[in-house]
C-alpha positions in Angstrom: 0.1 0.0 0.1 1.5 3.5 -0.9 1.7 5.8 2.0 -0.7 8.8 1.9 -2.0 11.2 4.6 -5.4 9.4 4.5 -4.1 5.8 5.3 -1.1 6.5 7.3 -1.3 9.9 8.8 2.0 11.0 7.1 2.2 12.9 4.0 3.9 11.2 1.1 6.7 12.7 -1.1 4.1 13.0 -3.9 1.6 14.7 -1.7 4.1 17.1 -0.4 5.0 18.1 -4.0 1.7 19.0 -4.9 1.1 21.2 -1.9 0.9 25.1 -2.9 3.0 25.9 0.3 6.0 24.0 -1.2 9.0 26.1 -2.7 10.5 25.0 -5.7 13.9 23.2 -5.5 15.6 26.2 -7.2 14.2 28.6 -4.7 15.5 26.4 -1.7 18.8 26.7 -3.1 18.8 30.5 -3.2 18.5 30.7 0.7 16.0 30.4 3.8 12.3 29.9 2.7 9.2 28.5 4.5 7.9 25.1 3.5 4.2 24.9 4.3 3.2 21.3 4.8 -0.5 22.1 5.6 -2.6 19.5 3.8 -6.1 19.9 5.2 -8.6 22.3 4.2 -9.7 23.7 7.6 -10.7 27.1 8.7 -7.3 28.4 9.4 -5.3 31.3 8.4 -2.7 32.9 11.1 0.2 32.3 8.8 -1.2 34.7 6.2 -1.3 37.5 8.8 2.1 36.5 10.5 3.9 37.1 7.2 5.2 40.8 7.1 6.3 40.0 3.3 2.9 39.0 2.0 4.3 35.8 0.9 1.5 33.4 2.4 -2.0 33.6 0.9 -5.0 31.9 2.3 -7.5 34.3 1.0 -11.2 35.1 1.6 -12.1 31.6 1.9 -10.1 30.7 5.3 -10.6 26.8 4.4 -8.2 27.2 1.4 -4.6 25.6 1.7 -2.0 28.4 2.1 -0.1 29.5 -1.0 3.6 30.5 -0.7 4.8 32.9 -3.2 8.4 32.0 -2.8 9.6 35.2 -4.6 8.5 37.2 -1.7 9.5 35.0 1.2 12.8 35.8 2.8 12.7 32.8 5.4 12.2 35.1 8.3 10.2 32.2 10.1 7.6 34.3 11.8 5.0 31.8 10.1 6.5 29.0 12.0 5.1 29.7 15.4 1.9 31.2 14.2 0.8 27.9 12.6 -1.4 26.1 15.2 -0.9 22.8 13.2 3.0 23.1 13.4 2.9 22.5 9.7 5.5 25.3 8.8 9.4 25.0 8.5 12.1 27.2 7.2 14.8 25.4 5.3 18.2 26.8 4.2 20.3 24.9 1.9 23.0 27.7 1.8 23.8 27.5 5.4 27.0 25.5 5.0 28.7 23.2 2.3 27.5 19.9 3.7 24.7 21.1 6.1 21.5 22.5 5.7 19.2 24.3 8.4 15.8 23.3 9.3 13.9 25.9 11.7 11.0 23.9 13.3 8.6 24.4 16.0 9.3 22.5 19.3 6.8 22.6 22.3 8.7 19.9 24.4 10.5 20.6 27.7 13.3 20.7 28.5 14.2 22.7 25.2 17.6 21.6 23.9 20.7 23.8 24.3 22.5 25.4 21.4 25.4 23.2 20.3 23.9 19.9 21.3 23.7 17.0 19.2 20.0 15.8 18.9 18.1 13.0 17.0 16.3 14.2 14.2 13.1 12.7 13.1 11.0 12.4 10.1 7.3 13.0 9.7 6.4 9.3 10.9 8.4 10.0 14.1 11.5 7.8 13.2 15.0 8.9 13.9 16.8 9.4 10.4 20.0 11.2 11.3 21.6 13.4 14.0 21.8 17.2 13.9 23.3 20.1 15.8 21.1 22.6 17.5 22.3 26.2 16.1 19.7 28.3 17.8 16.7 28.1 20.2 14.2 31.3 19.8 11.7 31.4 22.5 10.4 35.2 22.5 7.0 35.6 24.1 5.5 36.8 20.8 5.7 33.1 19.9 3.0 32.4 22.4 4.9 29.6 23.9 6.1 27.9 20.8 9.7 27.8 20.7 11.7 27.6 17.3 14.7 25.3 17.1 17.1 25.6 14.4 19.1 22.6 13.6 21.9 21.8 11.2 21.5 18.5 9.3 23.1 16.7 6.5 21.7 18.2 3.2 20.1 15.0 2.2 18.0 15.0 5.0 16.6 18.8 4.8 13.0 17.8 3.3 12.7 15.0 5.8 13.6 16.3 9.2 10.7 17.6 10.9 11.3 17.0 14.6 14.0 16.4 17.2 13.7 13.8 20.1 13.2 15.2 23.5 
């Protein structure tokens, strides 16, 4: 059976590639950019109002999936904490020669320490590689949703979506 969101609870690569919030490979290679993995048409639009660049559009029908205008996105990450479904990440393929940076929401305590080596998990919760915590950002404006930035081997940048506690 082919893994799909409907039968496994985990988005397949094909499903991800069809989402209107996915940036192109070319855009990802230019620098930090949001990756919006929102696949459910539900009444939700905080990501749209969180983006100071106007790069995320939901529109009048707040049941629509968010669309990313990759040309406007600067990878600021304000949309990450705004998403109640924790479905937005920022990826940066230009971070280092052999590493990419993944910024992700992380609402588990204790928070990891900068410089720590952590187990990185995929959408199914399986450990797939190790990463290094580069930054933990937890301002009051994030409403208790810390953003953890983790350096990972480049080949895992589109798979790493969480870290182990």
